[in-house]
ZADO-1210 file (C-alpha; in nm, 4 decimals, padded with zeros to 6 digits):
<atoms>
<atom x="00.0204" y="-01.9055" z="-02.4963" code="UNK" pos="1"/>
<atom x="-00.2243" y="-02.1900" z="-02.2659" code="UNK" pos="2"/>
<atom x="-00.6102" y="-02.1942" z="-02.2239" code="UNK" pos="3"/>
<atom x="-00.6180" y="-02.3118" z="-01.9282" code="UNK" pos="4"/>
<atom x="-00.8374" y="-02.2274" z="-01.6414" code="UNK" pos="5"/>
<atom x="-00.8594" y="-02.1049" z="-01.2660" code="UNK" pos="6"/>
<atom x="-01.2570" y="-02.2752" z="-01.0911" code="UNK" pos="7"/>
<atom x="-01.3722" y="-02.0122" z="-00.9593" code="UNK" pos="8"/>
<atom x="-01.3815" y="-02.1781" z="-00.6543" code="UNK" pos="9"/>
<atom x="-01.0684" y="-02.1603" z="-00.6363" code="UNK" pos="10"/>
<atom x="-00.9269" y="-01.8984" z="-00.8104" code="UNK" pos="11"/>
<atom x="-01.2290" y="-01.6650" z="-00.5866" code="UNK" pos="12"/>
<atom x="-01.0372" y="-01.7311" z="-00.2236" code="UNK" pos="13"/>
<atom x="-00.6670" y="-01.6643" z="-00.4005" code="UNK" pos="14"/>
<atom x="-00.7901" y="-01.3283" z="-00.5550" code="UNK" pos="15"/>
<atom x="-00.9742" y="-01.1614" z="-00.1828" code="UNK" pos="16"/>
<atom x="-00.6236" y="-01.3023" z="-00.0059" code="UNK" pos="17"/>
<atom x="-00.4647" y="-01.0932" z="-00.2811" code="UNK" pos="18"/>
<atom x="-00.6662" y="-00.8155" z="-00.2397" code="UNK" pos="19"/>
<atom x="-00.6600" y="-00.8129" z="00.1258" code="UNK" pos="20"/>
<atom x="-00.2365" y="-00.8558" z="00.1484" code="UNK" pos="21"/>
<atom x="-00.2034" y="-00.5525" z="-00.0066" code="UNK" pos="22"/>
<atom x="-00.4625" y="-00.3399" z="00.1542" code="UNK" pos="23"/>
<atom x="-00.2857" y="-00.4117" z="00.4207" code="UNK" pos="24"/>
<atom x="00.0804" y="-00.4226" z="00.2948" code="UNK" pos="25"/>
<atom x="-00.0058" y="-00.0192" z="00.1813" code="UNK" pos="26"/>
<atom x="-00.1858" y="00.1080" z="00.4947" code="UNK" pos="27"/>
<atom x="00.1456" y="-00.1037" z="00.7319" code="UNK" pos="28"/>
<atom x="00.3511" y="00.1221" z="00.4749" code="UNK" pos="29"/>
<atom x="00.1707" y="00.4822" z="00.5567" code="UNK" pos="30"/>
<atom x="00.2297" y="00.4255" z="00.8992" code="UNK" pos="31"/>
<atom x="00.5852" y="00.3545" z="00.8861" code="UNK" pos="32"/>
<atom x="00.6884" y="00.5836" z="00.7054" code="UNK" pos="33"/>
<atom x="00.3767" y="00.8546" z="00.6498" code="UNK" pos="34"/>
<atom x="00.4636" y="01.0114" z="01.0013" code="UNK" pos="35"/>
<atom x="00.8551" y="00.9703" z="00.9984" code="UNK" pos="36"/>
<atom x="00.8348" y="01.1456" z="00.6578" code="UNK" pos="37"/>
<atom x="00.6385" y="01.4829" z="00.7519" code="UNK" pos="38"/>
<atom x="00.8234" y="01.5389" z="01.0365" code="UNK" pos="39"/>
<atom x="01.1263" y="01.4997" z="00.8818" code="UNK" pos="40"/>
<atom x="00.9779" y="01.7010" z="00.6221" code="UNK" pos="41"/>
<atom x="00.8345" y="01.9391" z="00.7950" code="UNK" pos="42"/>
<atom x="01.0938" y="02.1937" z="00.9692" code="UNK" pos="43"/>
<atom x="01.2284" y="02.2303" z="00.5881" code="UNK" pos="44"/>
<atom x="00.8991" y="02.3398" z="00.4282" code="UNK" pos="45"/>
<atom x="00.7991" y="02.5679" z="00.6826" code="UNK" pos="46"/>
<atom x="01.1980" y="02.7437" z="00.6192" code="UNK" pos="47"/>
<atom x="01.1453" y="02.6839" z="00.2722" code="UNK" pos="48"/>
<atom x="00.7802" y="02.8019" z="00.2266" code="UNK" pos="49"/>
<atom x="00.8064" y="03.0469" z="00.5546" code="UNK" pos="50"/>
<atom x="00.4943" y="02.9098" z="00.6455" code="UNK" pos="51"/>
</atoms>
């Protein structure tokens, strides 16, 4: 186990960049897959549930 600590002036920007990157990846995945999956599933679900 290591007891090394990262200074806040280094860790805070890296943590903020990590959060921004994670949100950007999540948003991009939503935009890329959500529309195509909805278009693909809509006819199948409407046949299944009769709507």
